[in-house]
C-alpha positions, 0 to 999 in steps of 0.5 A, spaced: 510 529 545 511 524 539 513 530 534 518 532 539 521 525 539 521 525 532 524 531 531 530 529 536 531 523 532 532 527 526 536 531 529 541 526 532 541 523 525 543 529 522 549 531 527 551 524 526 552 525 518 552 532 517 560 532 517 560 527 511 556 532 507 562 537 507 567 532 506 567 531 498 574 527 498 570 522 502 570 515 499 562 514 498 560 507 497 555 510 492 555 516 489 549 519 484 551 524 480 548 530 477 540 528 478 534 533 479 534 531 487 527 532 489 525 531 496 517 533 498 518 534 505 523 540 505 522 542 498 528 541 495 528 541 488 535 542 485 541 538 481 545 535 486 550 529 488 548 524 493 553 520 497 551 513 500 555 509 505 552 503 507 544 503 507 544 511 509 544 517 505 550 521 508 551 527 503 547 531 498 552 537 495 553 541 489 560 539 489 563 533 486 564 526 490 568 520 489 564 513 490 566 506 489 560 506 484 558 512 481 551 513 478 550 518 472 543 521 474 543 527 469 537 528 466 533 524 471 529 525 477 532 522 484 526 521 488 525 517 495 523 510 494 516 509 493 511 506 498 505 502 496 501 501 502 496 497 499 498 491 495 496 483 496 502 480 492 508 478 496 510 473 491 517 473 486 513 476 480 509 481 484 515 484 487 518 484 480 513 488 477 513 493 483 520 494 483 520 496 475 514 501 478 519 504 482 516 501 489 522 500 494 517 498 500 510 494 498 505 493 504 499 489 505 495 493 510 488 493 508 487 485 508 493 484 512 495 477 515 494 472 521 498 470 524 504 475 521 509 470 521 506 467 515 507 473 511 512 473 505 513 466 505 514 466 498 519 471 498 523 471 505 530 471 503 529 473 496 525 480 496 528 485 491 524 490 495 522 491 502 515 488 505 510 488 510 503 487 513 498 489 518 494 484 523 489 481 518 482 482 522 478 477 517 484 472 517 483 472 525 476 472 524 476 465 520 480 462 525 475 464 531 469 463 527 470 457 523 475 450 523 479 453 517 485 458 517 488 462 511 493 467 513 492 471 507 491 471 499 497 467 497 496 461 502 491 455 501 485 454 506 487 449 511 483 445 516 485 446 523 479 444 527 473 439 527 467 443 531 463 443 525 464 450 523 463 452 516 467 458 513 460 461 511 460 463 519 465 468 517 461 472 512 454 471 515 455 469 523 455 475 528 461 474 533 459 473 541 463 476 546 467 470 547 469 470 540 470 477 540 475 476 545 478 471 542 479 475 536 482 481 540 487 476 543 489 474 536 490 481 533 493 484 539 499 478 539 500 480 532 501 488 534 505 485 539 509 481 534 510 488 530 504 488 525 503 495 522 496 496 524 490 492 523 487 491 516 479 491 516 477 489 509 470 490 512 465 490 506 467 483 505 464 481 512 459 486 512 453 482 514 457 479 520 460 484 523 456 488 528 458 495 531 461 491 537 466 488 533 467 493 529 468 498 536 473 493 538 478 493 532 478 501 533 479 501 540 485 496 540 488 499 534 488 506 539 490 502 545 497 501 541 497 507 537 497 503 531 493 505 524 487 502 522 486 501 515 479 500 513 475 497 506 468 501 508 461 497 508 458 499 501 451 500 500 447 502 494 452 506 489 455 512 492 452 511 499 456 514 504 453 510 510 460 506 510 464 512 510 460 515 516 461 509 520 468 509 519 469 517 521 465 516 527 469 510 530 475 514 529 472 520 532 470 516 538 476 512 539 481 516 537 484 511 532 489 513 526 484 511 520 486 510 513 480 509 508 482 504 503 481 505 495 476 511 497 474 512 489 472 505 489 467 506 495 465 513 493 463 512 486 459 517 483 460 521 490 467 522 490 467 529 492 462 528 498 467 523 500 473 527 500 469 533 503 467 529 509 474 526 510 477 533 510 472 536 514 473 530 519 480 531 519 479 539 520 475 537 526 481 533 529 480 526 527 486 522 524 483 520 518 486 519 511 485 516 504 488 513 499 486 511 491 489 507 486 489 510 479 485 505 475 477 505 474 476 498 475 475 494 482 478 487 483 476 481 488 474 474 488 467 472 485 465 469 491 466 476 495 460 478 500 459 484 495 457 479 489 452 476 494 448 482 495 445 486 490 451 488 486 448 490 480 445 496 484 451 497 489 456 498 483 451 500 477 454 495 473 451 489 469 454 482 467 458 484 461 462 490 465 465 484 469 471 480 466 474 473 469 482 476 471 485 470 468 482 470 461 479 477 460 473 473 458 467 478 459 461 474 463 454 473 461 449 471 467 450 464 466 457 464 466 458 468 472 453 464 476 457 458 474 464 461 476 461 463 482 459 456 484 465 452 481 470 457 482 469 462 488 476 464 489 477 466 482 479 473 481 474 478 477 475 485 474 469 489 475 469 496 471 464 501 475 468 508 475 469 513 471 475 517 470 473 523 472 472 520 479 479 517 479 482 523 477 479 527 482 483 523 488 489 522 484 490 530 483 488 531 491 495 533 494 492 530 501 490 523 498 495 517 498 497 513 492 497 505 492 496 500 487 491 495 490 495 489 486 492 482 486 496 476 487 501 475 481 503 468 480 505 467 473 505 470 467 501 465 464 495 467 468 492 474 467 491 479 473 489 486 474 494 491 471 494 496 477 499 492 481 504 492 475 503 500 473 500 504 478 506 509 480 509 510 473 501 511 471 501 517 476 508 520 473 506 518 466 499 520 465 497 524 470 503 528 471 507 529 464 501 528 459 495 531 463 498 535 468 493 534 473 498 535 478 505 537 479 511 532 480 513 534 487 505 533 489 505 526 486 512 524 489 509 526 496 503 522 495 507 516 493 513 517 499 512 522 504 504 521 506 505 514 507 511 514 511 508 520 515 502 515 516 506 509 519 512 512 522 508 513 529 507 506 530 513 504 525 519 508 527 523 505 521 518 509 516 521 516 519 527 514 515 523 513 509 519 517 504 525 522 504 531 524 500 535 527 506 542 526 510 541 520 515 535 517 511 535 510 508 538 509 501 531 507 498 531 511 492 528 511 485 531 514 479 527 515 473 527 519 466 521 524 467 520 524 459 520 516 459 516 513 465 510 510 463 505 504 465 505 499 459 500 494 462 493 494 460 487 490 462 488 485 456 495 485 456 497 486 464 504 483 464 508 488 461 512 492 466 513 499 467 518 503 463 522 509 465 526 507 472 533 506 470 536 505 477 532 503 484 536 503 490 533 499 496 537 500 503 543 502 499 543 496 494 542 497 487 536 492 485 535 496 478 542 499 475 542 502 468 536 500 466 537 492 468 534 488 474 540 485 477 540 477 478 540 474 485 540 481 489 535 481 495 536 487 499 529 487 501 527 486 509 520 485 512 518 491 516 515 491 523 512 496 527 514 497 534 509 496 539 507 500 544 501 502 548 498 509 549 
């Protein structure tokens, strides 16, 4: 039924706009001329002109068009705007970097936010690209299990109660029935308010969350036909038990599930993890996975994983970890001191091999994401993936290494995330495609030049090669320059409904 509704919705859009396609004398707001238009859903790959009126694509034709504004796309690829489903930086600097990386919609779906009204406080009304969030399980757990609140990673911890419940309970204490019910109420309210699914960064609260609490989360997501985004529990390096648990829960409750940054959980068992996800999907489980194209992990040094036997979990030592802000490599003494004195400090831990990452990057059914951490100022270093993930895919893996073809890469960055989200958030039926009736979220780039310039040592170097970026039909990047004081980005919401 959902598929039928989607098809009818698309048909109505086509009926409403098809007449424009043949009317080449029409005055369009924007015309994109002579680009190589690539649409992963229909397979269109041809030199075409694209006509835009308002925020929609209304014409795609080989015939000349007239527009109030003309964009010369000769020699460039005209693609659907990239959708980043896993980024933690709803900040002005974070969105600046993502725009230059070709992203038109950035979403924090792994960690999420509670309450979702707090999401995007730093960018609301001045966002160059679209943004959105899931309902954050750990943020809701914090309010239930302690006297503190922190909606997401861009917010400060604040005291909201005086019952003597420390933050440590969030990471160590099992929830009782009353507390589970309170969490459920908070997350259900978030879904009703338009949260795009439920974000479950389980590994950070692995010791505290039992099967009853986890089952509650999967059941609630399924009740609202909403996706659940999970950072699975990690044991020793490559242990599949956390993945097996997530697959079993998705199967039991019928929950649409995304395994976040799968290479960073699979480590040396990446092929096995991929095989397990594919086998479950073939057996009817609605399960998917994503990968970021960098070989290190990023988290705060006080995270639960680094309270356990992290050397065995990641198969690394102190010298394999950097303080993100400075790039400094740790010793035992400096690591333990930083954990005590600054437990929220972001770190970069190098524990993946390129061959493991490359396997998932090349897999046509694995979504590309960035997992970028909060970018505040250019004086404080950050991990590079939030700056250059999408350009790296197109520059390194497509152009240089030919690990995958360009249409497959575009599908993994546009169509696959749109399809994952569109049942819960119908607005994504209009994104991730270059078709008549779709939103004019469009990335135009030079395939010979697009590249990531960011590194772990010098992360504040924006991607190159994106010459035009349209968000809702508004040029954000025009002729290789970002326009000032242009903020067409909107917060995107799901449409809550129970099954």
